TIVEX-298355 format. One record per residue (C-alpha): residue in three letters; x, y, z; chain; residue number from 0. Coordinates in Angstrom, 3 decimals. Example, Ala and Ser with C-alpha at 12.3 -4.5 7.8 and 13.67 -1.06 7.14 Angstrom:
BEGIN
+------+----------+----------+----------+-----+-----+
| type |       px |       py |       pz | mol | seq |
+------+----------+----------+----------+-----+-----+
|  ala |   12.300 |   -4.500 |    7.800 |   A |   0 |
|  ser |   13.670 |   -1.060 |    7.140 |   A |   1 |
+------+----------+----------+----------+-----+-----+
***
This chain:
BEGIN
+------+----------+----------+----------+-----+-----+
| type |       px |       py |       pz | mol | seq |
+------+----------+----------+----------+-----+-----+
|  met |   46.803 |  -42.126 |    3.916 |   A |   0 |
|  phe |   45.122 |  -39.893 |    1.264 |   A |   1 |
|  lys |   44.640 |  -41.076 |   -2.482 |   A |   2 |
|  leu |   45.824 |  -39.137 |   -5.388 |   A |   3 |
|  asn |   42.695 |  -39.351 |   -7.554 |   A |   4 |
|  asp |   40.512 |  -38.267 |   -4.344 |   A |   5 |
|  ile |   42.653 |  -35.223 |   -4.008 |   A |   6 |
|  gln |   42.278 |  -34.227 |   -7.613 |   A |   7 |
|  thr |   38.099 |  -35.085 |   -7.751 |   A |   8 |
|  asn |   36.999 |  -34.780 |   -4.283 |   A |   9 |
|  glu |   36.486 |  -31.395 |   -2.880 |   A |  10 |
|  glu |   35.687 |  -32.645 |    0.771 |   A |  11 |
|  ile |   39.054 |  -35.041 |    0.622 |   A |  12 |
|  cys |   41.290 |  -32.385 |   -0.966 |   A |  13 |
|  leu |   40.652 |  -29.988 |    1.522 |   A |  14 |
|  leu |   40.894 |  -32.384 |    4.291 |   A |  15 |
|  tyr |   44.240 |  -33.299 |    2.869 |   A |  16 |
|  leu |   45.610 |  -29.640 |    2.532 |   A |  17 |
|  asn |   44.344 |  -29.017 |    5.965 |   A |  18 |
|  ser |   46.369 |  -32.132 |    6.905 |   A |  19 |
|  leu |   49.759 |  -29.679 |    5.903 |   A |  20 |
|  glu |   51.660 |  -28.053 |    8.681 |   A |  21 |
|  leu |   52.024 |  -24.342 |    7.425 |   A |  22 |
|  asn |   54.876 |  -21.753 |    8.059 |   A |  23 |
|  lys |   57.273 |  -24.503 |    6.932 |   A |  24 |
|  ser |   59.216 |  -24.157 |    3.252 |   A |  25 |
|  leu |   57.679 |  -25.281 |    0.096 |   A |  26 |
|  lys |   60.314 |  -28.320 |    0.201 |   A |  27 |
|  val |   59.114 |  -29.140 |    3.626 |   A |  28 |
|  val |   55.413 |  -29.019 |    2.573 |   A |  29 |
|  ile |   56.021 |  -31.140 |   -0.284 |   A |  30 |
|  lys |   57.737 |  -33.424 |    1.560 |   A |  31 |
|  gln |   54.693 |  -33.802 |    4.188 |   A |  32 |
|  ala |   52.467 |  -34.116 |    0.968 |   A |  33 |
|  his |   54.106 |  -37.363 |   -0.374 |   A |  34 |
|  glu |   54.060 |  -38.908 |    3.196 |   A |  35 |
|  leu |   50.409 |  -38.359 |    3.554 |   A |  36 |
|  cys |   49.893 |  -39.579 |   -0.173 |   A |  37 |
|  pro |   52.534 |  -42.042 |   -1.018 |   A |  38 |
|  glu |   50.773 |  -42.334 |   -4.577 |   A |  39 |
|  leu |   51.540 |  -38.790 |   -5.156 |   A |  40 |
|  lys |   55.197 |  -39.435 |   -4.551 |   A |  41 |
|  lys |   55.338 |  -42.121 |   -6.985 |   A |  42 |
|  phe |   53.714 |  -40.150 |   -9.636 |   A |  43 |
|  cys |   56.418 |  -37.314 |   -9.277 |   A |  44 |
|  glu |   59.247 |  -39.508 |   -9.310 |   A |  45 |
|  lys |   57.830 |  -41.649 |  -12.501 |   A |  46 |
|  asn |   57.162 |  -38.043 |  -14.293 |   A |  47 |
|  glu |   60.055 |  -36.134 |  -12.936 |   A |  48 |
|  asn |   61.341 |  -35.897 |  -16.634 |   A |  49 |
|  ser |   58.480 |  -34.812 |  -18.096 |   A |  50 |
|  phe |   58.203 |  -31.764 |  -15.846 |   A |  51 |
|  lys |   60.374 |  -28.720 |  -15.995 |   A |  52 |
|  ala |   60.213 |  -25.852 |  -13.956 |   A |  53 |
|  asp |   63.969 |  -24.677 |  -13.538 |   A |  54 |
|  lys |   63.977 |  -21.168 |  -15.105 |   A |  55 |
|  ser |   64.738 |  -18.467 |  -12.192 |   A |  56 |
|  lys |   62.773 |  -15.735 |  -14.367 |   A |  57 |
|  asp |   60.050 |  -18.127 |  -15.089 |   A |  58 |
|  lys |   57.156 |  -16.499 |  -13.058 |   A |  59 |
|  gly |   54.773 |  -19.473 |  -12.997 |   A |  60 |
|  gly |   57.355 |  -21.691 |  -12.250 |   A |  61 |
|  ile |   56.618 |  -22.039 |   -8.322 |   A |  62 |
|  gly |   52.992 |  -22.616 |   -9.514 |   A |  63 |
|  lys |   54.229 |  -25.504 |  -11.541 |   A |  64 |
|  ile |   56.058 |  -27.057 |   -9.074 |   A |  65 |
|  val |   52.963 |  -26.653 |   -6.626 |   A |  66 |
|  glu |   50.407 |  -28.173 |   -9.093 |   A |  67 |
|  phe |   52.931 |  -31.275 |   -9.572 |   A |  68 |
|  lys |   54.146 |  -31.943 |   -6.426 |   A |  69 |
|  ile |   51.141 |  -30.989 |   -4.384 |   A |  70 |
|  phe |   48.410 |  -32.144 |   -6.440 |   A |  71 |
|  gly |   50.048 |  -34.539 |   -8.948 |   A |  72 |
|  gln |   49.136 |  -32.377 |  -11.903 |   A |  73 |
|  leu |   51.382 |  -31.936 |  -14.884 |   A |  74 |
|  pro |   51.362 |  -27.979 |  -16.456 |   A |  75 |
|  asn |   49.414 |  -27.789 |  -19.257 |   A |  76 |
|  cys |   47.823 |  -25.074 |  -21.601 |   A |  77 |
|  glu |   44.060 |  -26.308 |  -21.182 |   A |  78 |
|  gln |   41.531 |  -23.339 |  -20.111 |   A |  79 |
|  lys |   39.572 |  -25.797 |  -18.086 |   A |  80 |
|  cys |   39.914 |  -25.690 |  -14.433 |   A |  81 |
|  asp |   42.844 |  -27.632 |  -12.502 |   A |  82 |
|  leu |   40.849 |  -29.892 |  -10.472 |   A |  83 |
|  leu |   37.573 |  -31.866 |  -11.342 |   A |  84 |
|  phe |   35.449 |  -30.012 |   -8.667 |   A |  85 |
|  asp |   35.760 |  -26.565 |  -10.378 |   A |  86 |
|  arg |   38.869 |  -25.060 |   -8.826 |   A |  87 |
|  asp |   41.984 |  -23.477 |  -10.275 |   A |  88 |
|  ile |   45.200 |  -24.038 |   -8.481 |   A |  89 |
|  lys |   46.827 |  -20.493 |   -8.050 |   A |  90 |
|  thr |   50.052 |  -19.183 |   -6.282 |   A |  91 |
|  thr |   50.710 |  -16.070 |   -5.236 |   A |  92 |
|  thr |   53.994 |  -14.015 |   -2.995 |   A |  93 |
|  phe |   53.323 |  -11.954 |   -0.235 |   A |  94 |
|  lys |   56.153 |   -9.366 |    0.423 |   A |  95 |
|  leu |   56.951 |   -7.907 |    3.401 |   A |  96 |
|  cys |   55.889 |   -3.983 |    3.136 |   A |  97 |
|  asn |   57.373 |   -2.675 |    6.434 |   A |  98 |
|  lys |   58.676 |   -4.373 |    9.141 |   A |  99 |
|  asp |   55.169 |   -5.796 |   10.529 |   A | 100 |
|  asn |   52.655 |   -5.987 |    7.190 |   A | 101 |
|  leu |   52.653 |   -8.073 |    4.095 |   A | 102 |
|  asn |   50.621 |   -8.095 |    0.930 |   A | 103 |
|  ala |   50.196 |   -9.389 |   -2.259 |   A | 104 |
|  lys |   53.343 |   -8.685 |   -4.706 |   A | 105 |
|  glu |   51.729 |   -9.241 |   -7.983 |   A | 106 |
|  arg |   48.520 |   -9.651 |   -9.287 |   A | 107 |
|  leu |   46.921 |  -12.786 |   -9.888 |   A | 108 |
|  thr |   47.012 |  -13.889 |  -13.183 |   A | 109 |
|  ile |   43.542 |  -16.289 |  -13.999 |   A | 110 |
|  thr |   43.260 |  -17.045 |  -17.808 |   A | 111 |
|  asn |   43.872 |  -15.622 |  -21.348 |   A | 112 |
|  val |   41.216 |  -13.852 |  -22.767 |   A | 113 |
|  gly |   42.413 |  -12.842 |  -26.287 |   A | 114 |
|  lys |   44.528 |  -10.841 |  -28.503 |   A | 115 |
|  thr |   44.536 |   -7.170 |  -29.341 |   A | 116 |
|  glu |   45.914 |   -7.901 |  -32.538 |   A | 117 |
|  asn |   42.553 |   -9.787 |  -33.322 |   A | 118 |
|  tyr |   39.534 |   -8.343 |  -31.500 |   A | 119 |
|  glu |   37.330 |  -10.805 |  -32.720 |   A | 120 |
|  thr |   39.045 |  -12.855 |  -30.017 |   A | 121 |
|  phe |   37.340 |  -11.261 |  -27.388 |   A | 122 |
|  asn |   33.797 |  -11.863 |  -28.775 |   A | 123 |
|  asp |   33.227 |  -14.492 |  -25.806 |   A | 124 |
|  ile |   33.469 |  -11.298 |  -23.317 |   A | 125 |
|  ile |   30.913 |   -8.717 |  -25.187 |   A | 126 |
|  asn |   28.747 |  -11.331 |  -26.258 |   A | 127 |
|  val |   27.412 |  -11.845 |  -22.667 |   A | 128 |
|  asn |   25.487 |   -9.449 |  -20.141 |   A | 129 |
|  asn |   27.039 |  -10.516 |  -17.019 |   A | 130 |
|  leu |   30.268 |  -11.744 |  -15.559 |   A | 131 |
|  thr |   28.148 |  -14.824 |  -14.245 |   A | 132 |
|  asp |   27.628 |  -15.788 |  -18.156 |   A | 133 |
|  tyr |   31.153 |  -15.913 |  -19.168 |   A | 134 |
|  lys |   32.485 |  -19.034 |  -20.417 |   A | 135 |
|  his |   35.519 |  -18.899 |  -18.328 |   A | 136 |
|  tyr |   33.192 |  -17.765 |  -15.212 |   A | 137 |
|  glu |   34.269 |  -20.851 |  -12.908 |   A | 138 |
|  lys |   38.071 |  -19.964 |  -13.303 |   A | 139 |
|  ile |   37.286 |  -16.500 |  -12.137 |   A | 140 |
|  arg |   35.120 |  -17.586 |   -9.187 |   A | 141 |
|  lys |   36.529 |  -20.452 |   -7.247 |   A | 142 |
|  gly |   40.238 |  -21.590 |   -6.870 |   A | 143 |
|  leu |   42.949 |  -23.013 |   -4.238 |   A | 144 |
|  leu |   45.156 |  -20.294 |   -3.417 |   A | 145 |
|  ile |   48.843 |  -21.248 |   -2.398 |   A | 146 |
|  val |   50.306 |  -18.033 |   -0.539 |   A | 147 |
|  gln |   54.244 |  -18.092 |   -0.014 |   A | 148 |
|  glu |   56.322 |  -15.454 |    1.210 |   A | 149 |
|  tyr |   58.995 |  -13.570 |   -1.223 |   A | 150 |
|  ser |   62.467 |  -14.533 |   -0.952 |   A | 151 |
|  gly |   63.251 |  -10.668 |   -1.289 |   A | 152 |
|  ile |   65.403 |  -11.869 |   -4.048 |   A | 153 |
|  lys |   64.672 |  -10.399 |   -7.574 |   A | 154 |
|  tyr |   65.861 |  -13.419 |   -9.597 |   A | 155 |
|  ala |   65.770 |  -16.137 |   -7.009 |   A | 156 |
|  thr |   66.488 |  -19.647 |   -8.175 |   A | 157 |
|  val |   64.046 |  -22.417 |   -7.880 |   A | 158 |
|  glu |   66.024 |  -23.911 |   -4.790 |   A | 159 |
|  glu |   65.679 |  -20.267 |   -3.203 |   A | 160 |
|  lys |   62.092 |  -20.288 |   -3.628 |   A | 161 |
|  met |   61.672 |  -23.716 |   -2.357 |   A | 162 |
|  asp |   63.069 |  -22.397 |    0.988 |   A | 163 |
|  cys |   60.288 |  -19.919 |    1.227 |   A | 164 |
|  asn |   57.779 |  -20.697 |    3.436 |   A | 165 |
|  ile |   54.014 |  -21.585 |    2.530 |   A | 166 |
|  leu |   51.581 |  -19.195 |    4.696 |   A | 167 |
|  lys |   48.615 |  -19.723 |    3.726 |   A | 168 |
|  ile |   46.349 |  -22.409 |    1.387 |   A | 169 |
|  ile |   42.824 |  -21.114 |    0.875 |   A | 170 |
|  pro |   39.931 |  -22.146 |   -0.911 |   A | 171 |
|  tyr |   38.188 |  -19.144 |   -2.155 |   A | 172 |
|  asp |   34.750 |  -18.534 |   -4.134 |   A | 173 |
|  ile |   33.859 |  -14.845 |   -4.960 |   A | 174 |
|  glu |   30.054 |  -15.876 |   -4.709 |   A | 175 |
|  asn |   30.759 |  -16.120 |   -0.827 |   A | 176 |
|  leu |   32.078 |  -12.798 |   -0.585 |   A | 177 |
|  pro |   30.073 |   -9.778 |    0.499 |   A | 178 |
|  lys |   27.821 |   -8.306 |   -2.081 |   A | 179 |
|  asp |   30.059 |   -5.055 |   -2.577 |   A | 180 |
|  tyr |   33.078 |   -6.812 |   -3.535 |   A | 181 |
|  gln |   31.135 |   -9.021 |   -6.409 |   A | 182 |
|  ser |   29.558 |   -5.541 |   -7.374 |   A | 183 |
|  gln |   32.765 |   -4.503 |   -8.131 |   A | 184 |
|  ile |   34.096 |   -7.074 |   -9.781 |   A | 185 |
|  gln |   30.938 |   -7.137 |  -12.169 |   A | 186 |
|  lys |   31.699 |   -3.092 |  -12.937 |   A | 187 |
|  asp |   35.171 |   -4.521 |  -13.498 |   A | 188 |
|  phe |   33.819 |   -6.800 |  -16.228 |   A | 189 |
|  glu |   31.556 |   -4.221 |  -17.829 |   A | 190 |
|  asp |   34.357 |   -1.664 |  -18.021 |   A | 191 |
|  ile |   36.053 |   -4.436 |  -19.806 |   A | 192 |
|  gln |   33.606 |   -5.032 |  -22.138 |   A | 193 |
|  asn |   33.421 |   -1.223 |  -22.963 |   A | 194 |
|  lys |   37.068 |   -1.352 |  -23.523 |   A | 195 |
|  val |   36.809 |   -4.373 |  -26.084 |   A | 196 |
|  arg |   34.015 |   -2.797 |  -27.866 |   A | 197 |
|  thr |   35.921 |    0.564 |  -28.628 |   A | 198 |
|  lys |   39.201 |   -1.392 |  -29.015 |   A | 199 |
|  thr |   41.080 |    0.527 |  -26.239 |   A | 200 |
|  val |   41.755 |   -2.388 |  -23.871 |   A | 201 |
|  ser |   43.980 |   -1.554 |  -20.832 |   A | 202 |
|  gln |   43.773 |   -2.399 |  -17.120 |   A | 203 |
|  ser |   43.247 |    1.482 |  -16.390 |   A | 204 |
|  gly |   40.223 |    1.920 |  -14.330 |   A | 205 |
|  gln |   39.768 |   -1.728 |  -12.851 |   A | 206 |
|  lys |   39.755 |   -2.098 |   -9.343 |   A | 207 |
|  tyr |   39.694 |   -5.902 |   -8.362 |   A | 208 |
|  leu |   39.184 |   -7.638 |  -11.774 |   A | 209 |
|  his |   41.330 |   -6.392 |  -14.621 |   A | 210 |
|  ile |   42.648 |   -7.644 |  -18.126 |   A | 211 |
|  his |   46.468 |   -7.096 |  -18.400 |   A | 212 |
|  pro |   49.195 |   -7.852 |  -21.024 |   A | 213 |
|  his |   50.658 |  -11.426 |  -20.737 |   A | 214 |
|  gly |   53.669 |  -13.156 |  -21.928 |   A | 215 |
|  ser |   56.449 |  -11.569 |  -23.570 |   A | 216 |
|  lys |   56.950 |   -7.845 |  -23.375 |   A | 217 |
|  lys |   55.385 |   -7.229 |  -26.884 |   A | 218 |
|  ser |   52.811 |   -9.960 |  -26.633 |   A | 219 |
|  ser |   49.371 |   -9.109 |  -27.844 |   A | 220 |
|  thr |   47.887 |  -11.487 |  -25.504 |   A | 221 |
|  arg |   45.496 |  -10.153 |  -22.716 |   A | 222 |
|  ala |   44.639 |  -12.188 |  -19.556 |   A | 223 |
|  phe |   42.026 |  -11.577 |  -16.914 |   A | 224 |
|  gly |   43.795 |  -11.378 |  -13.392 |   A | 225 |
|  phe |   42.919 |  -10.145 |   -9.542 |   A | 226 |
|  thr |   45.097 |   -6.969 |   -8.882 |   A | 227 |
|  asn |   47.437 |   -7.295 |   -6.165 |   A | 228 |
|  lys |   45.433 |   -5.278 |   -3.857 |   A | 229 |
|  phe |   42.027 |   -7.648 |   -4.450 |   A | 230 |
|  val |   44.415 |  -10.470 |   -3.641 |   A | 231 |
|  thr |   45.525 |   -9.157 |   -0.295 |   A | 232 |
|  ile |   41.505 |   -8.675 |    0.447 |   A | 233 |
|  leu |   40.759 |  -12.073 |   -0.838 |   A | 234 |
|  val |   42.966 |  -13.516 |    1.826 |   A | 235 |
|  ser |   41.856 |  -11.192 |    4.269 |   A | 236 |
|  leu |   38.212 |  -12.116 |    3.979 |   A | 237 |
|  cys |   38.558 |  -16.098 |    3.550 |   A | 238 |
|  cys |   41.204 |  -16.191 |    6.478 |   A | 239 |
|  asn |   38.693 |  -13.755 |    8.683 |   A | 240 |
|  ile |   41.500 |  -11.901 |    9.767 |   A | 241 |
|  pro |   42.118 |   -7.819 |    9.742 |   A | 242 |
|  ile |   43.277 |   -5.692 |    6.846 |   A | 243 |
|  thr |   44.741 |   -2.283 |    6.967 |   A | 244 |
|  gln |   44.329 |    0.228 |    4.581 |   A | 245 |
|  lys |   46.198 |    3.376 |    4.008 |   A | 246 |
|  gly |   45.846 |    5.181 |    1.037 |   A | 247 |
|  lys |   45.911 |    3.207 |   -1.853 |   A | 248 |
|  ser |   47.663 |    0.129 |   -0.252 |   A | 249 |
|  ser |   46.335 |   -2.547 |    1.617 |   A | 250 |
|  phe |   48.064 |   -4.901 |    4.004 |   A | 251 |
|  ile |   47.859 |   -7.535 |    6.576 |   A | 252 |
|  asn |   49.985 |   -7.585 |   10.053 |   A | 253 |
|  lys |   52.333 |  -10.518 |    9.772 |   A | 254 |
|  ile |   50.989 |  -12.160 |   12.972 |   A | 255 |
|  his |   48.221 |  -13.155 |   11.244 |   A | 256 |
|  phe |   50.319 |  -15.563 |    9.155 |   A | 257 |
|  lys |   51.694 |  -17.108 |   12.310 |   A | 258 |
+------+----------+----------+----------+-----+-----+
***
């Protein structure tokens, strides 16, 4: 049995806990397994159920909030610090079937809000450093726990429909462990973002792996850092040591590697 505090604060124990979960099962089943492995977590969820809301079908972050709450015992918040005390953010991504045999990331992976285009001074933390590693939210970019779920195939799926979709992979990642050419490209992307901030022309154009993108409602001026969907697919391939196929601008992984 695992203790909730250990899952949230001890990286070695947390990874052991996650490795004990049987994958290629629905999120609903994986949550049940998690509560069996950590009865404290089950009690926490039962106690705080009324404080937790993620029932909007159009809430893109809904499943992420469910995972944080029901697998890690974290109530959603707006703080910009890492979710877990060992400097890892909990992230969820959806992989879609791109033809009958292959899967890739359906969307980009939002990391953290970084400023507002209505006030370019809010981006000062980006332009006042020489390297990405010096940026104040670098740890949120560098490391994470990525939960990969299959896509339901339904555009506006309900929470229940999403809960019935399988969890394919649970992946701890650290971009500092990636091959140097990927790290170099991420730094180049950051430099491109810095230049766009300085010229007040912020956009995601020209960035390959790390990009700056709109976040929030349609007319929101808020911008966030995110990994492109292509890079999310590459990240899963590298971290799981499974082959990736690149065809034109597309990258995908054969579905047999998710069994």
